[in-house]
C-alpha positions in Angstrom: 109.8 -31.2 -31.8 112.6 -33.7 -32.2 114.4 -33.6 -35.6 114.1 -36.6 -38.0 117.0 -39.0 -38.2 120.2 -38.0 -39.9 121.7 -39.7 -42.9 124.0 -42.6 -42.0 126.2 -42.8 -45.2 126.9 -46.5 -44.6 123.4 -47.4 -45.6 123.4 -45.5 -48.9 125.8 -47.7 -50.9 124.0 -51.0 -50.4 122.1 -51.0 -53.7 124.1 -48.2 -55.5 127.0 -50.6 -55.9 124.9 -52.4 -58.5 125.5 -49.4 -60.9 128.8 -51.1 -61.9 126.9 -53.9 -63.5 125.3 -51.8 -66.2 125.1 -53.7 -69.5 126.4 -56.9 -67.9 125.0 -60.1 -69.4 125.3 -63.8 -69.3 128.9 -65.0 -69.0 130.2 -61.8 -67.4 131.9 -62.0 -64.0 132.1 -59.1 -61.6 133.0 -58.9 -57.9 129.9 -58.4 -55.9 127.4 -59.9 -58.4 126.6 -62.5 -55.7 125.0 -59.6 -53.7 122.8 -58.8 -56.7 121.7 -62.5 -56.7 120.8 -62.1 -53.0 118.7 -59.0 -54.0 116.8 -61.1 -56.5 116.4 -63.9 -54.0 115.0 -61.5 -51.4 112.3 -60.2 -53.8 111.3 -63.6 -55.2 113.2 -64.1 -58.4 115.8 -66.6 -57.3 115.7 -69.7 -55.1 117.8 -69.8 -52.0 121.4 -70.7 -52.5 124.2 -70.6 -50.0 126.8 -70.5 -52.8 125.8 -67.5 -54.9 128.7 -66.8 -57.3 129.9 -63.6 -59.0 129.1 -65.0 -62.5 126.2 -63.9 -64.6 124.9 -67.4 -65.2 121.7 -68.9 -66.6 119.8 -68.6 -63.4 120.6 -64.9 -63.1 119.5 -64.3 -66.7 116.2 -66.0 -66.0 115.8 -63.8 -62.9 116.6 -60.6 -64.8 114.1 -61.6 -67.5 111.4 -62.3 -64.9 112.1 -59.0 -63.1 111.9 -57.0 -66.3 108.6 -58.7 -67.3 107.1 -58.2 -63.8 108.0 -54.6 -63.5 107.2 -53.5 -67.0 110.8 -52.9 -68.1 112.3 -53.5 -71.6 112.8 -57.3 -71.7 116.5 -57.6 -72.7 117.9 -60.3 -70.3 120.8 -58.0 -69.5 121.4 -55.4 -66.8 120.6 -52.4 -69.0 120.5 -48.9 -67.5 116.7 -49.0 -67.0 116.8 -52.3 -65.1 119.7 -51.1 -62.9 117.9 -47.8 -62.1 114.8 -49.8 -61.0 116.9 -52.1 -58.9 118.5 -49.2 -57.1 115.1 -47.5 -56.4 113.7 -47.5 -52.8 110.9 -50.0 -52.5 108.5 -52.1 -50.5 110.1 -55.1 -48.8 107.3 -57.6 -49.9 108.4 -60.1 -52.5 107.3 -59.4 -56.1 106.6 -63.0 -57.1 104.5 -64.7 -54.5 104.4 -68.0 -56.5 107.4 -68.5 -58.8 106.1 -72.0 -59.7 103.7 -70.3 -62.1 104.7 -68.6 -65.3 105.0 -64.8 -65.1 102.8 -63.2 -67.7 103.9 -60.1 -69.5 100.4 -58.6 -69.3 100.2 -55.8 -66.8 97.9 -56.7 -64.0 97.2 -56.7 -60.3 98.3 -59.7 -58.4 97.4 -61.6 -55.2 99.3 -63.6 -52.6 99.2 -67.4 -52.9 95.7 -68.8 -52.4 94.2 -65.3 -52.6 93.9 -64.8 -48.8 91.4 -62.2 -47.6 89.7 -61.0 -44.4 86.7 -63.1 -43.6 83.3 -61.3 -43.6 81.1 -61.7 -40.5 78.1 -64.0 -41.0 74.9 -62.3 -42.2 76.6 -59.0 -42.9 77.1 -57.1 -46.1 79.9 -55.0 -44.7 82.5 -55.5 -42.0 84.9 -53.5 -40.0 88.7 -54.0 -39.5 90.3 -52.3 -36.5 93.8 -50.8 -36.5 96.2 -49.5 -33.8 99.6 -47.9 -33.5 102.3 -49.3 -31.2 103.2 -47.0 -28.4 106.6 -48.7 -28.0 107.7 -48.6 -31.6 106.9 -45.2 -33.0 108.6 -42.0 -34.2 108.6 -38.8 -32.3 109.6 -36.1 -34.8 106.1 -36.1 -36.4 103.0 -35.4 -34.4 100.8 -38.3 -33.5 97.9 -36.3 -34.9 99.6 -35.9 -38.3 100.5 -39.6 -38.5 97.0 -40.7 -37.6 95.5 -38.3 -40.2 97.8 -39.7 -42.9 96.7 -43.3 -42.1 93.1 -42.3 -41.9 93.2 -40.9 -45.4 95.0 -44.0 -46.7 92.4 -46.3 -45.1 89.6 -44.2 -46.4 90.8 -44.6 -50.0 90.5 -48.3 -49.8 87.3 -48.2 -47.9 85.7 -46.1 -50.7 86.1 -49.0 -53.1 85.1 -52.1 -51.0 82.5 -52.8 -48.4 85.1 -52.7 -45.6 85.4 -50.0 -42.9 88.5 -49.3 -40.9 88.4 -48.0 -37.3 91.2 -47.0 -35.0 91.3 -48.5 -31.6 93.6 -48.1 -28.6 94.3 -51.7 -27.8 97.3 -52.6 -30.1 97.3 -56.2 -29.0 93.7 -56.9 -30.0 93.6 -54.8 -33.2 93.2 -56.5 -36.5 95.9 -54.3 -38.1 99.0 -53.5 -36.1 101.1 -50.5 -37.2 104.7 -50.0 -35.9 108.0 -48.4 -36.8 111.0 -50.7 -36.4 114.7 -50.5 -37.1 116.9 -53.3 -38.5 116.2 -56.8 -37.4 112.9 -56.7 -35.5 112.0 -60.4 -35.2 109.7 -61.0 -38.2 112.4 -62.5 -40.4 112.5 -59.5 -42.8 114.9 -57.0 -41.3 115.1 -53.4 -42.4 118.2 -52.0 -44.0 118.5 -48.3 -43.0 117.9 -45.2 -45.1 116.0 -45.9 -48.3 116.4 -49.4 -49.7 113.4 -51.2 -48.2 110.9 -48.6 -46.9 108.3 -50.8 -45.3 106.5 -54.2 -45.5 103.2 -55.7 -44.5 101.8 -59.3 -44.3 99.0 -60.9 -46.2 95.5 -61.5 -44.5 94.7 -62.2 -41.8 98.1 -61.5 -40.3 97.6 -57.7 -40.0 101.2 -56.5 -39.3 102.3 -53.3 -41.0 105.9 -52.3 -40.4 107.8 -49.1 -41.4 111.5 -48.6 -41.4 112.2 -46.3 -38.5 115.5 -45.1 -40.1 113.7 -43.4 -42.9 112.9 -39.7 -42.8 109.2 -39.9 -42.8 107.2 -36.8 -44.0 103.5 -35.9 -44.0 104.1 -32.7 -46.0 106.9 -32.9 -48.5 106.8 -29.1 -49.1 107.8 -28.4 -45.5 110.3 -31.2 -45.3 113.9 -30.1 -46.1 115.4 -33.6 -46.4 116.4 -34.8 -49.8 115.6 -38.4 -48.7 112.2 -37.6 -47.2 109.7 -40.4 -47.7 106.0 -39.6 -48.0 104.2 -41.5 -45.2 100.8 -41.5 -46.7 102.0 -42.9 -50.0 103.7 -45.8 -48.3 100.8 -46.4 -45.9 98.4 -46.6 -48.8 100.6 -49.2 -50.6 101.1 -51.3 -47.5 97.4 -51.3 -46.6 96.9 -52.9 -50.1 99.1 -55.8 -48.9 97.2 -56.0 -45.6 94.0 -56.5 -47.7 95.6 -59.2 -49.9 97.0 -57.5 -52.9 100.5 -58.4 -54.1 102.7 -56.2 -56.3 101.3 -54.9 -59.6 103.1 -54.6 -62.9 101.3 -51.3 -63.6 103.8 -48.5 -62.9 101.2 -45.9 -62.0 99.3 -48.3 -59.6 99.6 -47.8 -55.9 100.7 -51.5 -55.7 103.8 -51.0 -57.9 106.7 -51.9 -55.6 109.0 -48.8 -55.8 108.6 -45.2 -54.6 111.3 -42.6 -54.9 112.2 -40.1 -52.2 110.2 -36.9 -52.1 107.6 -38.5 -54.2 103.9 -38.5 -53.4 101.7 -41.2 -54.9 98.4 -41.7 -53.1 95.6 -42.1 -55.7 94.3 -45.6 -56.4 94.3 -46.6 -60.0 91.8 -48.9 -61.7 94.3 -51.7 -61.5 94.3 -51.3 -57.7 90.5 -51.0 -57.6 89.8 -54.0 -59.8 92.2 -56.1 -57.7 90.8 -55.3 -54.3 87.2 -55.5 -55.5 87.8 -59.0 -56.8 88.7 -60.0 -53.3 85.9 -58.1 -51.4 83.3 -56.9 -53.9 82.5 -53.3 -54.6 81.4 -50.6 -52.2 77.8 -49.8 -53.2 78.8 -46.1 -53.1 81.9 -46.5 -55.1 82.3 -43.9 -57.8 84.8 -43.9 -60.7 87.0 -40.9 -61.1 89.3 -40.0 -64.0 92.3 -39.9 -61.7 92.0 -43.7 -61.5 93.1 -44.2 -65.1 96.7 -45.2 -65.7 98.7 -43.5 -68.4 100.8 -46.5 -69.3 102.5 -44.7 -72.1 103.8 -41.9 -69.9 107.5 -41.8 -69.1 110.8 -40.1 -69.7 112.9 -41.4 -72.7 116.6 -42.0 -72.3 118.8 -41.1 -75.3 119.4 -44.8 -75.8 115.8 -45.4 -76.8 114.2 -46.8 -73.6 111.3 -45.5 -71.5 111.4 -45.2 -67.7 108.6 -43.7 -65.7 109.4 -40.8 -63.4 108.8 -43.0 -60.3 111.8 -45.2 -61.0 114.1 -42.6 -62.6 116.7 -42.6 -59.9 119.2 -40.6 -61.8 117.2 -37.4 -61.6 116.0 -37.8 -58.0 118.7 -39.1 -55.8 120.9 -36.0 -55.9 121.9 -36.7 -52.3 124.4 -39.4 -53.3 125.2 -38.1 -56.8 123.3 -40.9 -58.4 123.7 -39.5 -61.8 127.4 -39.6 -61.5 127.1 -43.2 -60.3 125.1 -44.4 -63.2 127.1 -42.4 -65.8 130.3 -43.8 -64.1 128.9 -47.3 -64.6 128.2 -46.5 -68.3 131.8 -45.3 -68.7 133.1 -48.5 -67.1 131.0 -50.6 -69.5 132.4 -48.5 -72.4 136.0 -49.0 -71.3 135.3 -52.7 -70.8 134.0 -53.2 -74.3 136.9 -51.2 -75.8 139.4 -53.4 -73.9 137.8 -56.6 -75.1 136.9 -55.7 -78.7 139.4 -53.0 -79.5 138.0 -51.4 -82.7 134.4 -51.5 -81.7 132.9 -48.1 -81.1 130.1 -47.6 -78.6 127.6 -44.9 -79.2 125.9 -43.6 -76.1 122.9 -41.4 -76.6 122.8 -38.2 -74.7 121.1 -38.9 -71.3 118.3 -36.6 -70.3 117.9 -35.6 -66.7 114.6 -36.9 -65.3 112.6 -35.4 -62.5 109.9 -36.8 -60.2 106.5 -35.4 -60.7 
């Protein structure tokens, strides 16, 4: 079997450069902050602007506050270590804020795309079936077709167990309701992929049906047998993207499948009640749906940094991304911030709590 893709180093620094902005706030000026503004624009927190500057201005502060509220982070308005770690985490490419004209609520909740689009049910039918197919031309060849199909079958089955919708694989890719393909870079849909990690995949709202995965990732169906430190669990990402296909936007509940980020070598496949309530609001409940304790979200779980903030294991990049020395990057950013404050305030002493190493569960 062909080996998975290697690790092009040029892709790894794209979001890691943001570590130098730790503890930056309004009024600060850093080279490269315009790239951070483009990040916030891409994911729905800033309007388009051809003249993004390197100044932490009012609009960036508003974007940071909105980002922190949406993703359940401490609401500080500055680029604290928790926020930067979340920004650097691999994630889904779908925008977090599907309608920024409406106020973002702090309450944790599922969300929908604008207009709450959904697949239309056939007339005089209590249930309906959506078909899906894989592209023969845009696929990966280091995992078996059987294993990939099985991963997607399990992902579709999880959603089908909650709503009166069935999913059936078909051979005709062109006529299928849901079209699954692996692409690299710019692939013609206006949302190009960016190489290893960064954006992992994206999907479109109903009734578009396109589900695209970044071909540059090292996809895995069994993390125990994968040796790569940047392996991405295919079933976890598939389950998330199918949620978009059905009409769910990103959730603020960190344990939910529809939370936007997923670390490497992390498996997260169980639907939570937040996911279930959201999709059932769109389609109703499967008459055979059964609640299980695994659907509950422990919103208090997390790993505490010495500085007194909480970060769930999913977004704790420091402990997971050993492949690029992420801990050194973040700690280096903290040291830079420390030196910067000493230079500007002289006698002021900064107290940094001892940082604990986090691990993914």
